[in-house]
N, C-alpha and C positions, 0 to 999 in steps of 0.2 A: 388931456387925452382920456376919454372914457375907457376905463379898464374893467373887464369882466373876468372874474376868476370862476371858471366853470368846471364842475366835477362830474365825471361819470361814476355814479354811486352804485357799485355792483360787485359781485363776486368774480372770480376767475372762471374761464371756460375750458381750460385744459383740466388741471386738478383744481377743483372749485375753491379750496381753502375754507377756513372757518369764518363765521360772521364776526367773531370778536376780533381776530387778527386782521382780517381783510377789509372789514368795513368800520366797525365801531371804534377801535383804538386809533387807527390812523386819522379818522375824521375828527376825533376828539383833540388829537395833536394839532391838526390843521386849525381848528377853531380857536385854540389857545393862542396861536400866532395871529390870526385875524383879529382877535379881540384887542390885541395891543394896538392896533391901528383903526379900531372901530370900523372894520371892513366886513362886508357881507359877501357871501358867495352864492353862485347858482348851482344847485344840485339837480342834475338830470338823473332821476331815480329809475333804475331798472326794475320796474314794478312787477315784471313777470315772475321774479323770484318769490315775492310775497304771495302772489296769486297761486302759484304752484305749491308753495308750502301750506297754504290754507287747505288746498285740495287733499294733501296727503297727511296732514297732521293727525287724523284719526288713526292712521296706521303707524306713524312715527311721531309720537308725542313730543320728542325733542325739537322738532321743527317749530312747534308753536312757541317753545321757550326762546329759540334763536330769532325767529321772525318778530316776536314781541319786542325784542331789544332794538331791532331796526325801526319798527313802527314808533317806539318811544323816541328814538333819536331823531326821526323825521319830524315828529311833533315838536321836539325841543328846538330844532333848527328853525322851524316856522315861527315858533314863539320868540326867537331871538332875532328875527328880521331877515333870515336867509330865504332865498328863493328856491321854490321846488317846481321842476318842470319834468316833462315826460321823456324817458329813454326806453327804447324797446329793443330787446333781443328776443326775437320771436321764437327761437329754438327752445325757450322755456316751455312751450306747448308740448314738446315731446320729452322733456327732461325726466330722468329717473333718479330716485334716491335709494342708494344701497350701501350698506356698511359705513354710514356716516359721510358719504361723498355723493355729489351730484355728477351724473354723466349726461352728455348732451349730444344726441344724434344731430347730424348736420342737415338733415332733409329740409328743415324749416329755418335755416340760419337767416335767410332773407324774407322780409315781409312779402316780397314779390313771388314767393313760392306758394302763396295762398290765392284762392280766387278772389275776385273783387269783393264779393259779399263777405267772405271769410275775413279778409283784411280789414274791412270797415267794422265788422263785429268785434274783432280782436282789439283794434285801436280804441274803439269806444269803451270796451269793457276795462281795458288797462287804464285809460284816462279816468273813467268814473271811479275806479277803486282808489287811484292815487288821490283824487279829490276828496273822497270819503275819509281817508286816513289823515290827510294833511289839513283838511279844512279850508283849502284855498282853491280858487279857480286855476286850472292849468291850460294854457294856450300855446306853450312852446314845446318844441320837439327836437330830439337828436337821434338820428338813426343808429342802430347798433351796427358796429363795424364800418360806419360811414356809408352804409349800403342804402342810398336814397334814390339811386338811378335804376331804371328809367322812372322819372317822376309821374308820368301819365298814369301809372298804376296807383299812385298815392294821392293824386290831385282831388278826386272825388272824396276820398277818405278825409283829407284835410278840411274840405269844405263842410262835410256833414258832421265831423267830430269837432268842429270849431277850433282847429289849430290855426293860429294867426302867424307864427314865426317859426323859423328853423335855424339851427346853428350846427350844421353838419359839415358843410364843405370847407375846404381849405386850399388856398392857391397852390397849384403845382401838385396836389395830391394825386396819386395814381396807384392802382393795384388791379391788374387786369386778369388775375388768376383765380378761376373757379368761383366759389361762393363769396369770396371777399371782394368781388369786383366793385370798383368805383374809378371815375376818371374826372378829375377837377382841373385839368390842365389849362382850360380856357375860360376861367371865370372872370367877371368884371374886376378891373383894377380899382376896387372900391372897398370900404369897410362896412358897407351896409347897402342893400338895394331891395327893390320890389321885384317880385317875379310871379308868374302865373303857371306856365307849363313846364318850366325847367328851372330849378334853383341856381343853375349855372349861367342863366341868361337873364339880363335885366329887362324888366317890363315896367315902365313907369306907371302903368295903370294896373299893375298886378295886385292881387288880393292878399298875397303873402309877403313877408319880409325875411330876407336871408341876412343873418348876422354871422359871417364866416369866422371860423377859428383862424387866428393869426398863424403865419408860417414863415419859414425862411429856408434858403437853399444851403445845403451842406455837401461836403465832399464825402467820399466813401470812408475816409479816415475817421469821421465822426462816429460812425457805427462800429468801426474796429475799436475805438476807444471806449465806446459804450459797453461793448462785450468784455473788454479788458477790466474795466472798473467793476462791472457786475460780478465777475469771477474772482478778481484778485484785489478788489478795493477795500477789503476788510469790513468790519461791522458797520461803519458809517454809510457804506454803499449797499448794504444788505436791505432788501425790501422788507417792509413791515408785514405785508400780507404773507400768508403761509400757503399759497397755491402757486399755479403757474399758468401762463396764457396758452390758448389754443395755438397750434402750429399755423403759421402764416403762409406756408408754402415755400418750397425750396427755390423756386424761380424768383419770387419776390425778395427773398433773403439775398440771393446772389446779385439781383439788381441793385439793392441798397449797398452791398459790400464792395461793388466793383464799378459803380457809376454814380455821378452826382444826382441828387434827388432833393425833394422838399420834405420837410418834416414840420409837425405842428409845434408851436410854442407851448412847452409843457413844464409842469412841476413834478414830473415822474423821474425818479432816479437821476442818472447822469445828465439827462436832457435839461434839468433845471439849471445847469451851469451856463446855459446860453440865455437865460432870462433877461439879463441886463443888455447884452449884446443885441438880442432880437428886438428889445424895446427901442433902443436907440436907433436902430435901422428903420424901424416902423415909424418913428417920429420924423426922421429925415425924409421918408418916402411919402407919408400921408399928411404930415403937419398936424391935422386934427382928425377926429373920428373915433373909432373903436379899436382897442387892443384886447383881443379875446385870448385868454390863456386856458388851456385844458389840463386836467389832471385826473388821476384815478387813485383814490385813497389806498387801494390795495397795492399800488406800485410806488408809494411813497418810501423814502428812506430818511434816516437822520440827516444825511447830506442834502437831499433835495428840499426838505423842509427848512434847513438852515439857509439854503440859497434863496428860498421864498422870503424868509424873514429879512434877510439882507437886502433883497430887491425892494421890498415894501418900505424899508427904512430909508434907503438911499434915494428912492424916487418918489418919496411921499409928497413932495411939493409939485411934482409934474403930473401925477395921476389922480384921477377922480374914480374911485372904485364904485361901480354901480351894479345893480341887478337888473334883469329884464323887467321885473315887476315895478321897479321905481323909475 
């Protein structure tokens, strides 16, 4: 089974947190585990942070210091064989930096909030900057907040920016509330497919490839346990990052807490406890293909990293860890 360990490499968007605690340190801890298995990961870099930092560093010199740490880590990751691809949270365009913290107006949370011309310019600019600092060609994309729909807004942008593949959708995923909208309820029952007009619809002649994040169905008790361990699980369940996420909306929270839903296979916090179980279900269902895990260094905990270590050790003979570049 081809296994991809994919990371959304970014700060928080509620209270942003610091670069050291939310990006650098947890990534270093992750890489130490991957090195034990000669495994490489795919880092979807939220490059908007570095672009906005560069714009403001003449006013806030500390931004140059922190962003230089991120740039160095990205270069080190590339030098050590890890994969760098594009992750866009477009509300960095409006971000403000005050008193050592970033604030994020939600007007441009979705790329769809821009005109077609603005969207194309933004994606090309972000992609070009990531290629400049990483030294590698970038052809993969993951939408911020999973907000890739409707794709007709992005199709021309993908073509002109030379984006070849996407890894945003996950089977059963749904959030129909406000700016966070996405609906992946009816994607193909495959681990990879071609598409053209909609990443949720297979088109064998499509120009793009979708490599979906793996997912599984959970009961509401899963999220009640997640909340419990986050609040009362002690230091091993404490996230390494020192910020917190943007509010996902009360209706979405209620839906997750009181009805069954799908969630991504993740190495974040308590979700990492399901790694082995999700993998074995995936094997039974698909036999071969791709198993795509997602993680956010900012959301790692001692517990979740230990679960990843155990998973890689126990399943070492059954998985082939790959990157999109190879």
